[in-house]
matplotlib code that plots the C-alpha trace (Angstrom):
import matplotlib.pyplot as plt

x = [1.2, -0.8, 1.1, -0.6, -0.4, -1.5, 0.0, 1.5, 2.3, 4.7, 2.7, 2.3, 2.8, 1.3, 2.6, -0.3, -0.5, -2.9, -0.9, 0.9, 3.7, 1.8, 1.4, 5.2, 5.7, 2.6, 1.4, 4.8, 5.1, 8.7, 8.8, 10.8, 8.8, 9.4, 7.2, 3.5, 2.2, -1.6, -2.3, -0.8, -2.3, -2.3, -3.7, -4.2, -5.1, -5.2, -3.2, 0.3, -0.2, -0.3, 0.6, 3.8, 4.1, 6.6, 6.6, 7.2, 8.4, 6.1, 7.8, 8.5, 5.5, 2.6, -1.0, -2.1, 0.6, -0.5, -4.1, -3.1, -1.4, -3.6, -6.9, -9.8, -7.5, -6.6, -9.8, -12.6, -13.9, -17.0, -14.9, -12.3, -15.0, -16.3, -13.1, -10.4, -6.9, -8.1, -8.4, -11.8, -11.0, -8.6, -7.6, -6.0, -4.8, -5.3, -4.0, -5.4, -3.7, -5.9, -9.4, -9.4, -11.3, -15.1, -15.7, -18.0, -17.4, -19.4, -21.3, -20.4, -22.6, -21.3, -17.7, -17.9, -19.4, -17.0, -13.8, -14.1, -13.6, -15.5, -17.3, -16.4, -18.4, -16.4, -16.4, -14.2, -13.4, -12.0, -8.8, -7.8, -9.4, -8.3, -10.5, -12.5, -12.1, -15.0, -16.5, -18.5, -21.0, -24.1, -26.2, -27.8, -31.1, -32.0, -31.2, -31.6, -28.8, -29.6, -29.1, -25.8, -24.5, -25.4, -23.7, -20.6, -20.6, -20.8, -18.2, -20.7, -20.8, -19.6, -22.6, -25.1, -23.2, -24.0, -21.1, -20.4, -17.8, -16.0, -14.7, -12.4, -14.4, -17.0, -18.0, -19.0, -20.5, -20.3, -22.1, -21.2, -23.0, -22.8, -20.9, -18.2, -14.9, -12.5, -11.8, -8.4, -7.0, -8.0, -6.4, -8.7, -9.0, -10.7, -12.3, -13.4, -14.0, -10.9, -11.2, -9.1, -11.8, -12.6, -14.5, -13.0, -15.6, -14.3, -10.7, -10.8, -8.7, -5.7, -2.6, -0.9, 2.6, 3.8, 2.0, -0.7, -4.5, -5.6, -7.9, -11.7, -14.2, -17.4, -19.2, -18.6, -19.5, -22.8, -24.2, -22.8, -24.1, -27.1, -28.9, -31.2, -28.3, -28.6, -28.5, -26.5, -24.3, -21.8, -22.4, -20.2, -18.8, -19.6, -17.7, -18.5, -15.4, -14.4, -17.3, -17.5, -19.7, -20.9, -20.2, -21.1, -22.7, -23.1, -23.0, -19.3, -17.8, -18.6, -16.7, -16.8, -14.9, -13.4, -12.1, -10.5, -8.3, -8.6, -8.2, -10.9, -11.6, -12.7, -14.3, -14.6, -15.7, -19.1, -17.5, -15.9, -13.9, -10.5, -10.5, -8.5, -7.5, -6.5, -5.0, -6.1, -4.9, -2.7, -1.0, -2.0, -0.9, -2.8, -2.5, -3.4, -2.4, 0.5, 1.8, 1.7, 2.1, 2.4, 0.5, 1.1, -0.9, -0.9, -0.4, -2.9, -3.0, -4.7, -5.9, -6.3, -9.7, -8.3, -7.4, -10.6, -9.8, -7.7, -7.2, -6.5, -4.4, -3.9, -0.7, -2.6, -6.2, -6.5, -8.9, -9.1, -11.3, -12.3, -13.2, -14.6, -17.1, -20.2, -20.9, -24.5, -23.3, -20.8, -21.9, -23.1, -22.3]
y = [-29.9, -27.9, -26.7, -23.3, -21.2, -17.7, -15.3, -11.8, -9.3, -6.4, -3.2, -1.1, 2.4, 5.4, 8.9, 11.4, 15.2, 14.7, 11.9, 11.7, 9.9, 7.7, 4.5, 4.1, 5.0, 3.3, 0.7, -0.9, 0.2, 0.3, 3.8, 7.0, 8.8, 12.1, 10.9, 11.7, 8.2, 8.4, 4.7, 1.3, -1.2, -4.3, -6.8, -5.9, -7.6, -4.2, -4.4, -3.0, -3.1, -6.8, -7.8, -9.8, -12.4, -11.5, -14.6, -18.4, -20.4, -18.5, -15.1, -13.2, -14.6, -12.2, -12.9, -13.3, -15.9, -17.8, -17.9, -19.1, -22.1, -22.8, -21.6, -22.2, -23.5, -19.8, -18.0, -20.6, -22.6, -20.4, -17.2, -18.6, -19.6, -16.0, -13.9, -16.2, -15.0, -11.6, -11.2, -9.6, -7.2, -4.4, -3.9, -0.6, 1.4, 5.2, 8.2, 11.6, 14.7, 16.8, 16.4, 14.0, 15.1, 14.8, 11.9, 9.1, 5.6, 3.9, 0.7, -2.6, -1.9, 1.6, 0.6, -2.3, -0.1, 2.8, 1.1, -2.6, -2.9, -3.6, -0.8, 0.2, -0.3, 0.2, 0.5, 2.3, 1.3, 4.3, 3.6, 7.0, 10.5, 14.0, 16.6, 18.2, 15.4, 14.8, 12.2, 13.4, 10.8, 11.3, 14.5, 16.2, 15.4, 14.0, 16.5, 16.8, 16.8, 20.5, 21.4, 19.4, 21.1, 24.6, 24.0, 22.7, 25.8, 28.1, 26.3, 25.3, 21.6, 20.8, 22.7, 20.2, 17.1, 15.1, 15.6, 13.3, 13.3, 10.0, 8.3, 5.3, 2.1, 3.7, 2.1, 3.8, 1.8, 3.5, 1.8, 2.8, 6.0, 7.6, 10.9, 11.0, 12.2, 11.2, 14.3, 15.3, 13.9, 10.2, 6.8, 4.1, 0.6, 0.5, -2.7, -2.4, -4.1, -4.5, -1.3, 1.9, 4.0, 7.3, 10.2, 13.3, 16.0, 18.8, 19.1, 22.2, 24.1, 22.0, 21.5, 18.2, 17.4, 18.9, 22.1, 21.4, 21.5, 17.9, 16.5, 16.5, 14.1, 16.1, 15.0, 11.3, 11.8, 13.6, 10.4, 8.1, 9.9, 8.5, 11.8, 10.1, 8.7, 11.0, 11.2, 9.6, 6.7, 5.9, 3.6, 2.2, -1.3, -2.2, -5.5, -8.1, -9.6, -13.0, -13.0, -12.4, -9.5, -8.6, -5.0, -5.1, -7.9, -6.8, -8.4, -7.8, -8.6, -9.4, -7.7, -8.8, -7.6, -9.7, -8.2, -11.0, -11.6, -15.4, -18.0, -17.8, -21.0, -20.5, -23.2, -22.2, -25.6, -24.3, -21.2, -21.6, -18.4, -16.9, -15.0, -11.8, -10.7, -7.1, -6.6, -3.1, -3.4, -5.8, -8.9, -12.5, -15.9, -17.9, -21.6, -24.4, -28.0, -27.7, -24.5, -20.9, -17.4, -14.3, -11.1, -7.6, -4.4, -3.0, -6.3, -8.0, -11.7, -13.8, -17.2, -19.4, -21.0, -24.5, -23.9, -24.5, -24.8, -22.2, -20.8, -17.2, -16.8, -13.2, -12.1, -9.1, -8.0, -7.6, -6.5, -7.7, -7.3, -10.6, -10.2, -12.8, -13.4, -15.3, -17.8, -16.8, -13.2, -13.9, -11.5, -13.0, -10.1]
z = [4.5, 2.0, -1.0, -0.6, 2.6, 3.8, 1.4, 2.1, -0.6, -1.1, -0.6, -3.8, -2.4, -4.2, -3.6, -3.7, -3.5, -0.6, 1.1, 4.4, 6.3, 8.8, 6.7, 6.7, 10.4, 12.0, 9.6, 8.8, 5.2, 3.9, 2.6, 3.0, 5.6, 3.8, 0.9, 0.8, 0.6, 0.1, -0.7, 0.0, -2.3, -0.1, -2.6, -6.2, -9.5, -11.4, -14.6, -14.2, -10.5, -9.8, -6.2, -5.7, -2.9, -0.1, 2.0, 1.7, -1.3, -3.7, -2.9, -6.1, -8.0, -8.7, -7.9, -11.5, -12.1, -8.9, -10.0, -13.4, -11.8, -8.8, -10.2, -7.8, -5.1, -4.6, -5.3, -5.1, -8.0, -8.8, -8.4, -10.8, -13.3, -13.2, -13.0, -14.4, -13.6, -12.5, -8.7, -8.1, -5.2, -4.6, -1.0, 0.2, 3.2, 2.6, 4.4, 3.6, 5.0, 2.7, 1.2, -1.8, -4.9, -5.0, -7.3, -8.5, -9.9, -12.7, -12.2, -14.0, -17.0, -17.6, -16.9, -19.3, -22.1, -21.7, -20.5, -20.9, -17.2, -13.9, -12.0, -8.5, -5.4, -2.3, 1.5, 4.0, 7.6, 9.5, 11.4, 12.6, 12.4, 13.4, 14.9, 12.1, 9.7, 7.3, 5.0, 2.0, 0.9, -1.2, -1.4, 1.6, -0.1, -3.6, -6.4, -10.1, -12.6, -13.3, -9.6, -9.6, -12.7, -11.4, -8.0, -9.9, -12.2, -9.2, -7.2, -4.5, -5.0, -1.5, -0.1, -1.4, -0.3, 2.8, 5.3, 8.2, 11.0, 10.9, 14.1, 14.3, 13.8, 11.6, 8.3, 5.1, 2.2, -1.2, -4.1, -7.6, -8.5, -5.1, -5.1, -2.4, -1.1, 1.7, 3.8, 5.2, 8.5, 8.0, 7.8, 6.6, 5.0, 1.6, 0.1, -3.5, -6.8, -8.9, -10.8, -11.1, -12.8, -11.0, -12.4, -10.7, -10.4, -8.1, -6.8, -4.6, -7.1, -6.3, -8.4, -9.2, -7.8, -11.1, -10.5, -13.1, -12.6, -12.3, -15.0, -14.2, -15.7, -15.2, -18.4, -17.7, -14.0, -14.8, -16.4, -13.7, -10.6, -8.7, -7.9, -5.4, -3.3, -0.3, 3.5, 6.3, 5.3, 8.2, 11.1, 13.9, 13.6, 17.2, 17.3, 20.0, 21.6, 20.1, 17.7, 13.9, 13.1, 9.6, 8.4, 4.7, 2.6, -1.0, -4.5, -4.7, -1.3, 2.3, 5.1, 8.7, 11.8, 14.5, 17.7, 19.8, 22.8, 22.7, 19.9, 17.3, 15.3, 11.7, 9.5, 5.9, 4.6, 3.4, 1.8, -1.7, -1.5, -0.7, 2.6, 3.3, 6.8, 7.3, 10.8, 11.9, 15.6, 17.5, 16.2, 15.8, 14.4, 11.7, 12.5, 10.0, 9.6, 12.0, 10.4, 11.5, 10.1, 12.2, 11.2, 12.7, 12.5, 9.0, 7.3, 4.9, 4.3, 1.6, 2.8, -0.3, -0.8, -0.4, 3.3, 5.1, 8.8, 10.7, 14.1, 14.8, 18.0, 19.3, 21.0, 22.4, 21.9, 18.1, 15.5, 11.9, 8.9, 7.3, 3.6, 1.2, -1.6, -0.6, -3.2, -3.6, -4.2, -7.0, -9.7, -13.0, -15.3]

ax = plt.figure().add_subplot(projection="3d")
ax.plot(x, y, z, "-o")
ax.set_aspect("equal")
plt.show()
């Protein structure tokens, strides 16, 4: 029996002014349903928000402590060499009852210079959407900084943004520098670099939970925005039953989708990386070396890199996101 096993973590729940109540009620998060939970951090290596194991004999240990002990057996040798004890991805579930702020994230170079941190490239996978929901992503067409600043000054920034209608199963990839906002009426999964740096640009005149105007970072944002990032971004996942389909393959993460109603055999012997499973629909069992771990909708599991052969056995038709770092894509700076 392997010393390590598929790890589950206590969700880190974040109350937000724009949050809702569905993550608790429909995605099995242990929270007071009267709270406006906007984010559930499923796996986090962000300082002061390190995920804590909830299952097995390692329960109560946090992710940073585990990597310090098990090193590449958890993350993969090349990943450990690059990131050390810091887990390189932040995995979230998000519910937006209202529009989030229009914002942008810096890239690695800018974040390192300004904040001694990693930048933030991210992707969204839409789980639920209400009629009239929107995703703001990029500009309608390329603009200049002057056009951006004028639209901001006159309160018309949303008018020059590319707006899309998200449907369940749609994917949005947002590289650092692309202006964006999650609209109201959505539940989605977010995969991103380990970074909590956001430049808030426009917040619809909203007040914080304390009744104060929320801080904006327009000067920082103006130099971080890619003014050429424009046009349509979203696309449907279109999974093929019992096959692994790629959604996003970028420098910072690879995300696949698996929709399955029969056992799927996974061989990771050629991949030196941890693997994350996010169960977005149904329920299934991970089987490895005579052991098993059940996973239900709304749960996220970290498969340590040392576990190379698993079977995913669905109880009902299920859908999962499979997230990893391809070794050739491990960033070098």
